[in-house]
N, C-alpha and C positions, 0 to 999 in steps of 0.2 A: 343405101346400095345404089336406089336410083342415080341419084347425083353422079355416079363412079363413071370418070372415062372409060369406054370401054380400050381405049391405047394402054391404060395401066395392067402391068402384070401379077397375076394373084398366086401368092404361095401361101401354105400352111406355113406355121411356125417350125414344124419339123423341118421343111422343106426348105424355108429362110435359113436355119440353124444350120443344115446341111450343104446348101448353098456358100454358105458367109466362110466355113469352116474349108470347103475344099478350093474355093478361090485364095483364100489366106495360105493353102496348102501352096498353092500355085506360083506364087511370089516370095517365096523362101519362108515361110512357118514352119516352125515344129507342131506338130499334135495338141501340145498341153497350150501353145500360143494361140494358136489358132482357136481354140474352145472359148481360151478367156478372151481374144478379141470376138469373134462372132456372138459369145455370148452376154458381151455388152453389147451390141450393135443391137442384137434382137431384142433385148430390153428398154433399151432405147425407143426403139420400133414401137411395143408395144404399150410403150406407156404414151403415145400419141407423136415422138417426136423424128418428124419424118427426115427432115434431113440429116440426124444421128445417127441414121437406120443403118439398112446395108448402104446404099449412098456414100457413107462416112466410109465406108471401104474402097472406093474409087481412090477417096482423099490420100489413103494410106498407099496404095499403089503408086499412085502420080508423085506423092513425096520425094525431095530431091535426096533425103539423108536414108531412105531406105536404098539407097545403090551404094550407102558407106557401110564399109565394117561394123562391125556389132562385137559386140563383148559382153560377157555376163555382167550383173548388177554388182556394183564393188561399195563398200560402204568403206567412206573417205574418213571419217569419225563417228563413234557409238560411245554412249553411256547406259545405264541404266533405262533412262528415260528419252531419250532421244539417238536421233541417228541419221545422217547424211549421208545421202546414197550419186555416186555416178551413176544414172542411169544406161553407159553403155554402149548409147543411142541406138536403143533398144524403143519402140515403140509406145505414146506413155499409157496406152492402155493395158500394157503387161507390166511396166515398170510401176505405174499407181496402184496396181492389183498388188503388188507383191510389197510395197509402201505400205499399205495400208494392213493388210495383213501383221508387216511390220508392230504397225501406229495400235494395235488392237492388242496384238501380244503385251506392249510394254505395257497399257495403260491397263490389261487389267492384271499384272503383276504388282504396278505402282502407283496405280490410281492417273497419272495422268501420263501421254506422251507426243513428242512433236518428233515427226521425220519430215525431211527436206528431200525432194531428187532433183536433179540436173543433167543435162544432156538427153534429155529425150522428147519426143514429140507427140503431138498428137494424142491428148491423155482422156478423149469422150468427152461424156456427159458427169460433170460434177460432182451432180447428184447420186452417181451410180457408188461412191465409193463412200460418202457419206452416211449411207442406207444401209453400207456395208458396218460400219462403224455403231452404228445406231441398232442394229440387231444384234451385236452384241451387247446391245445395254451398255453403250456407252455414248457421251455425246460428241457429235465428228464435228470440224470444222477443217474448211479444204478452202486452199487460193490457188490461184494461179498466175503465175507473169509468161504473158505469151507475145509471141512475134508483134512486131510494134502498127499497129494497123488500128489507131485511132485519135483522129484530131484533139486538139486543145480546142477549148473555146475561144474563137476567132479566126483560129489558123488555118491554113490551107494544106497543110500536109501531117502526117502518122506523129505520135507522139509517146504513144503509150499502146500494148495489147489489147486486147477485148477484156483480157484481166478478170474471169470470173471468180466468184465466192460462195461457197455451198454450207449450211449449216444442216445438220441433223439430230433430231432428238430423240431418246426413246420415251413410250409412255405406254400407258396399259393395251393400246391397240396396238398399230399401226405407228412407226416410225414417222414426226412431224418431220417436214425437209423443205426447206427454201433455199435456192439454187438461185441464182442472178447476176449478168453479165453485166459490166461497167459501160459497155457500148452499148447504143442503141439500135444495135442488129448485131445477131452471131454470125461471125466469120465465116463459121461452117456453112451458115443457111446462103450466106453471100454467094460462096461456090456453089450451091446445091442449084440457087434461083438461077444460075448463069450457065447450068447445064440444061437446066429445062427452058433456058429462052423466057424465062419471066423477067417482068419490072417490079422494081423492091417500091417499098410505101415511102411515100413523102417524107423528107426531113427526116432522113437517118445517112445520109452517104454523099458526100463531096468528091467531084473531079478535081485533076490535078491544076486546073487555074482556081479551083475552090468555089466553083459552082457548083448548087444542088444538084442531084442526076439520080436518075430511078434506074439507070442502065449498069447492071451487074457488073460488067465489061468495061464501064469507064469508069468504075469506082477508084480512087486513088485514096481516099481514108474515109472508116464510119467515124458517125459521131459519136461524144458520148453522149449517155442515158443523163437527163434532166441539167444539162449544162455543166455548168464549174461542180455540182454537186456529183456528179458522174463521174468526171474527170479527176477530181480528188479522192473518190474511190480506187480509180485505177492506178492512182499514184503510189494507194496505200498498199495495193498488190503487187508493185512494182520493188515496192519496197521488201515486200514480204520476199517474193523471189530472189532479193538477195541475200536475204538469210536462206535460201534454200541452196544458196551456190550459186546460181544464174549465170553469175559473172567466172563461173571457174568451168560453165560449158563453151560446147564449141560455139555455138551462135551468141555466146554474152544475153541472152533475155530468158528463154525458158527457163524458169524452176517454179517449182510445186511442192506447196507445203501442207501437212497431213495433219493436224489435232486430236488425239483422243481424249477426252477425261472420263471416268469414271462417274456413273450420275448414283448417288447415294441415295435418292428417293426421286424416281422416275415417276410418280403419279402428281408431282409440280408441275412437271413438264406438260401433264394431259388435261390439268386443271385448266391451264392458262390458254392453250390450245380451245380450250370447251369456252373457255371466257370471249375468244376474241370469236370465232364464231356464232357466238350469240348476239353481238351488237348488232344494232340496228342499221340496214343501207339509210344514207340520204338518198333523200327525194331525187330522182330521174337518173340515179347512179346503180350502174351494175355493182351487187355486191361481189369482194373481193373470193375466190377460193380458198380457204383456211379450213385447215383440221388435217388432222391424222388419218382420216380416211381419202384424202381426193386422189393419193397416187394410184389405191386399190379400185377407189371407187370408176377410174378412167380408162382400168386394167380389163375391170370385168365388164364393163360397159364394151370395149375394143371386140377382149373375147368371146361375149354371148351373142355377138351381131353377126363378127366375121370369121370364129374358129373354132376347131372341134374341140367340145370340152373334153376329149381324151389324147389333145395336140401333145407331142412331147418337147416342146419348146423350152420346158423348167428344167428339164433332167439333165444332168451333167454327163458329155461325152466322157468316154474313155482319156486317159489322161495319164501324161511322160512323166518321170520322175523330175519334181522341182529341185533348181539350185540348189548346194549347199545351205543352210539357213533358212530354209523358206518353205512352208507347208503347202501341198495342194489341195489343202481344206477349205473350203469357202468356209468363212465365219459366217455365214447370213444361212444360219440354219441349214446347211447344207442345199443353200440355194430351193427351196422349197415354197417360195414366193408365190408363184403360179400356181401351181400345181394346189398349192389349199385352196387358193380364188376358184379353181374351178371346180374344185369339191364345192363349195359353198353355193356355185348355178344351181339354180332351183328348174330353168325352163331352158328346155334346147336351144340351140342355133335356129335364128330366125331365119339361117340364109339356108337352103337347103345344102350347097357346095361348101358352104362353112369351111372361109380360109381366111388368114390374115393376108392382108395385102402386102406387097415388099415395101422394105421402110414404115411399117405399121397401116399407111394408108395407102402407099403404092405411090407411081410418080409417072406423070405423062410421058418422061422420058425413059422408063422401063428398065428401072436399074439393074436387075437381078438380069436383062439382057445382057447390059454393060460386065457385068459380072463374067458370062459364061466368056466373053470373050476374049479375057484376061490370060 
């Protein structure tokens, strides 16, 4: 905490949730939609993803699609194990939450499901949805075809989206989650660094002339991670976006796919993770953070240092009725992840004021101040 800038705005987890919901209400979201989006960004913040915390609400507020008419989610096609939804220009954090609920319900009944969503935008953190699936004792896979922003190797212009893919596996303990982008830098983080007036790492972006740049305002395209390998992965996600109906959407690029598979023996994945975590690191190399306890460990550290143990960030706000065919129930064990972790904390917070900073670690651009102005 000694290294935290005094310019950063500090909020408890409960204050962050309330501020997020109030701000989302001001820009047109009803109570249930605001709760879903706020829960998503606070969860990202508590996991340590600063750019996907409260600052993401600014991305939603400024998005051009927010000013276009919205419609209820509508099933374009549906079978017992699949569905394709027109997202109705709804925010992706709402649309994908609903689609994930459908995928879980179908997989529980039939053993497997695949659900696609188009006509939606800004879905947030992919890990959020596959963790929902894993907490329902299913294997989750989620792919995204997003706005064109990433250059092909050797080119000077964008060719694909950042196109993340995520996996989650139920284990004997906490879900084992993998979430990665095909880009060398996340598009949301790029926006966040531009807000902060920060510079980018070396080798992640190019300007309009194809020259390397570290200035977020001059970025014309982000580079793929791993060169041709990352670009090939991005193309695969773009193709899966077509399966999700991206060509049917207004912008012809966004396509979200969520798959759920019934795990017959979850101990298999637990043993796999234990083996991966036990392999020795190479000399002079930092070992990978692998294992089903990675996310809870991060969350416990954040809460034990900066949050009230009795903070109410993990509780669900009152909700309005869901659209026909959808449930308001959260499949992630009624959203008890953070409270359970709090209950296991054996030491009191080490900071007397005990607060979670805005966007998990806060930011020098004081995101909560900007939210209050909306």
